[in-house]
C-alpha positions as CSV (number, residue, x, y, z in Angstrom):
1,X,-102.5,83.7,261.3
2,X,-104.6,81.1,259.5
3,X,-108.3,81.5,259.1
4,X,-111.0,78.8,259.2
5,X,-114.0,79.3,257.1
6,X,-117.2,77.1,257.1
7,X,-119.1,77.3,253.8
8,X,-122.8,76.2,253.6
9,X,-123.2,75.0,250.0
10,X,-126.3,74.6,247.9
11,X,-125.2,71.2,246.5
12,X,-122.4,68.9,245.4
13,X,-121.3,71.2,242.6
14,X,-120.6,74.1,244.9
15,X,-119.0,71.7,247.4
16,X,-116.5,70.4,244.8
17,X,-115.8,73.9,243.7
18,X,-114.9,74.9,247.2
19,X,-112.7,71.9,247.7
20,X,-110.9,71.7,244.4
21,X,-110.8,75.2,243.1
22,X,-111.2,77.8,245.9
23,X,-109.3,75.9,248.6
24,X,-106.0,75.6,246.7
25,X,-106.2,79.3,245.8
26,X,-107.0,80.5,249.3
27,X,-104.6,78.0,250.9
28,X,-101.7,80.2,249.9
29,X,-103.3,83.1,251.9
30,X,-103.7,80.8,254.9
31,X,-107.5,80.7,254.5
32,X,-109.0,77.2,254.8
33,X,-112.5,76.4,253.7
34,X,-114.7,73.5,254.9
35,X,-117.8,73.0,252.8
36,X,-121.1,71.5,254.0
37,X,-124.0,70.7,251.7
38,X,-127.5,71.8,252.8
39,X,-129.7,68.9,253.9
40,X,-132.9,68.8,251.9
41,X,-134.5,66.0,253.9
42,X,-133.6,64.4,257.2
43,X,-134.0,60.7,257.4
44,X,-134.6,58.7,260.6
45,X,-132.7,55.8,259.0
46,X,-130.0,56.1,256.4
47,X,-128.2,59.2,255.2
48,X,-130.0,62.6,254.8
49,X,-130.8,63.9,251.3
50,X,-128.5,66.7,250.3
51,X,-128.5,69.4,247.7
52,X,-131.0,72.0,246.5
53,X,-133.0,74.5,248.5
54,X,-136.8,74.3,249.2
55,X,-137.1,77.0,251.8
56,X,-135.3,79.6,253.9
57,X,-136.2,77.6,257.0
58,X,-134.1,74.7,255.6
59,X,-131.1,77.0,255.0
60,X,-131.3,78.6,258.5
61,X,-131.6,75.2,260.1
62,X,-128.3,74.1,258.7
63,X,-126.6,77.4,259.0
64,X,-127.1,78.1,262.8
65,X,-125.0,75.1,263.9
66,X,-122.1,76.3,261.7
67,X,-122.4,79.8,263.3
68,X,-122.3,78.2,266.7
69,X,-119.0,76.5,265.9
70,X,-116.5,78.6,267.9
71,X,-113.5,77.2,266.0
72,X,-114.6,79.0,262.8
73,X,-113.4,82.5,262.0
74,X,-116.1,83.0,259.4
75,X,-119.2,81.3,258.3
76,X,-120.4,81.9,254.8
77,X,-122.7,80.5,252.1
78,X,-122.5,79.6,248.4
79,X,-126.1,79.6,247.2
80,X,-127.6,80.6,243.8
81,X,-129.5,83.8,243.7
82,X,-131.5,82.3,240.8
83,X,-134.3,80.1,242.2
84,X,-134.0,81.4,245.7
85,X,-137.1,80.5,247.8
86,X,-139.5,83.4,248.2
87,X,-139.5,83.1,252.0
88,X,-135.8,84.4,252.1
89,X,-135.5,87.6,254.1
90,X,-136.1,90.6,251.9
91,X,-137.1,88.5,248.8
92,X,-140.5,90.3,248.3
93,X,-139.0,93.7,249.1
94,X,-136.2,93.7,246.6
95,X,-135.6,97.2,245.2
96,X,-135.9,98.0,241.5
97,X,-132.4,98.4,240.2
98,X,-129.5,96.4,239.0
99,X,-129.1,92.7,239.9
100,X,-126.2,93.7,242.1
101,X,-128.4,96.0,244.1
102,X,-131.1,93.4,244.5
103,X,-128.7,90.6,245.5
104,X,-126.9,92.8,248.0
105,X,-130.2,93.8,249.5
106,X,-131.2,90.2,250.1
107,X,-127.7,89.4,251.5
108,X,-128.0,92.3,253.9
109,X,-131.5,91.1,255.0
110,X,-130.1,87.6,255.4
111,X,-127.3,88.9,257.5
112,X,-129.7,90.8,259.7
113,X,-131.9,87.7,260.3
114,X,-128.9,85.4,261.2
115,X,-127.4,88.1,263.4
116,X,-124.0,86.6,263.9
117,X,-120.9,88.7,263.9
118,X,-118.9,86.0,262.1
119,X,-121.5,85.4,259.3
120,X,-120.8,86.6,255.8
121,X,-123.7,85.8,253.4
122,X,-123.0,85.2,249.8
123,X,-125.4,84.5,246.9
124,X,-124.0,83.6,243.5
125,X,-125.3,85.9,240.7
126,X,-127.4,84.6,239.1
127,X,-126.3,81.0,239.2
128,X,-123.2,78.9,239.6
129,X,-123.0,78.5,235.8
130,X,-122.1,82.2,235.5
131,X,-118.6,81.1,236.5
132,X,-118.6,78.6,233.7
133,X,-119.6,81.4,231.3
134,X,-116.7,83.4,232.7
135,X,-114.4,80.5,231.7
136,X,-115.5,80.4,228.1
137,X,-112.0,80.1,226.8
138,X,-111.7,76.8,228.8
139,X,-114.8,75.2,227.4
140,X,-112.8,73.2,224.8
141,X,-111.4,71.2,227.7
142,X,-114.8,69.7,228.3
143,X,-116.3,70.0,224.9
144,X,-113.8,68.9,222.3
145,X,-114.3,70.0,218.7
146,X,-117.4,72.0,219.6
147,X,-116.1,75.3,218.1
148,X,-119.5,76.6,216.9
149,X,-121.1,75.9,220.3
150,X,-118.3,77.6,222.1
151,X,-118.7,80.7,219.9
152,X,-122.3,80.8,221.0
153,X,-121.2,81.0,224.6
154,X,-118.7,83.8,223.7
155,X,-121.5,85.7,221.9
156,X,-123.8,85.5,224.9
157,X,-120.9,86.7,227.1
158,X,-120.4,89.7,224.8
159,X,-124.0,90.7,225.1
160,X,-123.7,91.2,228.9
161,X,-121.3,93.5,230.8
162,X,-120.5,90.5,233.1
163,X,-121.4,86.8,233.2
164,X,-123.0,87.5,236.5
165,X,-125.7,89.5,234.7
166,X,-126.9,86.6,232.6
167,X,-130.4,86.6,233.9
168,X,-132.7,84.6,236.1
169,X,-135.5,83.9,233.7
170,X,-136.3,80.1,233.7
171,X,-135.6,80.0,229.9
172,X,-132.5,82.1,229.9
173,X,-130.7,81.4,233.2
174,X,-127.0,80.4,232.7
175,X,-127.6,76.7,233.2
176,X,-130.5,76.6,230.8
177,X,-128.5,78.3,228.1
178,X,-125.6,75.9,228.5
179,X,-127.9,72.9,228.4
180,X,-129.4,74.1,225.1
181,X,-126.0,74.7,223.6
182,X,-124.4,71.5,225.0
183,X,-127.3,69.0,225.5
184,X,-124.9,66.6,227.3
185,X,-123.8,69.2,229.8
186,X,-123.6,67.7,233.2
187,X,-123.4,70.3,236.0
188,X,-121.0,68.6,238.4
189,X,-118.7,66.9,235.9
190,X,-118.3,69.6,233.2
191,X,-118.3,72.6,235.5
192,X,-115.5,71.2,237.7
193,X,-113.5,70.1,234.6
194,X,-113.7,73.6,233.1
195,X,-113.2,75.6,236.4
196,X,-110.2,73.5,237.4
197,X,-108.5,74.9,234.3
198,X,-109.6,78.5,235.0
199,X,-107.6,81.2,236.7
200,X,-109.4,82.5,239.8
201,X,-108.0,85.9,239.0
202,X,-109.9,85.8,235.7
203,X,-113.1,84.9,237.5
204,X,-112.6,87.8,239.9
205,X,-111.9,90.2,237.1
206,X,-115.1,89.2,235.2
207,X,-117.4,88.7,238.2
208,X,-117.4,91.7,240.5
209,X,-119.9,90.2,243.1
210,X,-117.8,87.0,243.3
211,X,-114.7,89.1,243.7
212,X,-116.3,91.1,246.5
213,X,-117.0,87.9,248.4
214,X,-113.4,86.7,248.1
215,X,-112.1,90.1,249.0
216,X,-114.1,90.1,252.2
217,X,-112.9,86.6,253.0
218,X,-109.3,87.7,252.5
219,X,-109.8,90.6,254.9
């Protein structure tokens, strides 16, 4: 039996990832994802502004209508843990421990606040670019003849147990590191080019929190 999944995405990068990378992979398992980008500002006239998160209120406002869609089997999210607004449920009560313990604590608090049986919260550790780091061997697709720079990415990967653990400091978050190594890095264009050439199974093997999310969707 096929499964319909609605995904509330932080921005256009995540939306494209769902459409062009996750959907073809999950399609074979009869799981069909429909992404929606969070609206950052509603306009009386003209299209709403989309992408980015300013507050939890904003997220919940866009999430509840998806949860009320009875045609969906699951409603989930694809939002960065890095830069999460401080009004998110559980944000100020995060336990001391690993990044996995902290993100799972917030996801559980998020789930409790939404209180919908079909809701499956997911926060990307620490940032979407962790998946780009997990695809280091495919960077040459986007950055031709940048061998020294790619080796820098490989060296960063080797200093962490997983790309998901590349931290959330404003100076050392995954996207900040990539931008320093590749000054012309464009989030939407380059990430999709790289990830379109990457095996989802490789991402799952290297990113346990990401793998856990897909495993739950498959179940």
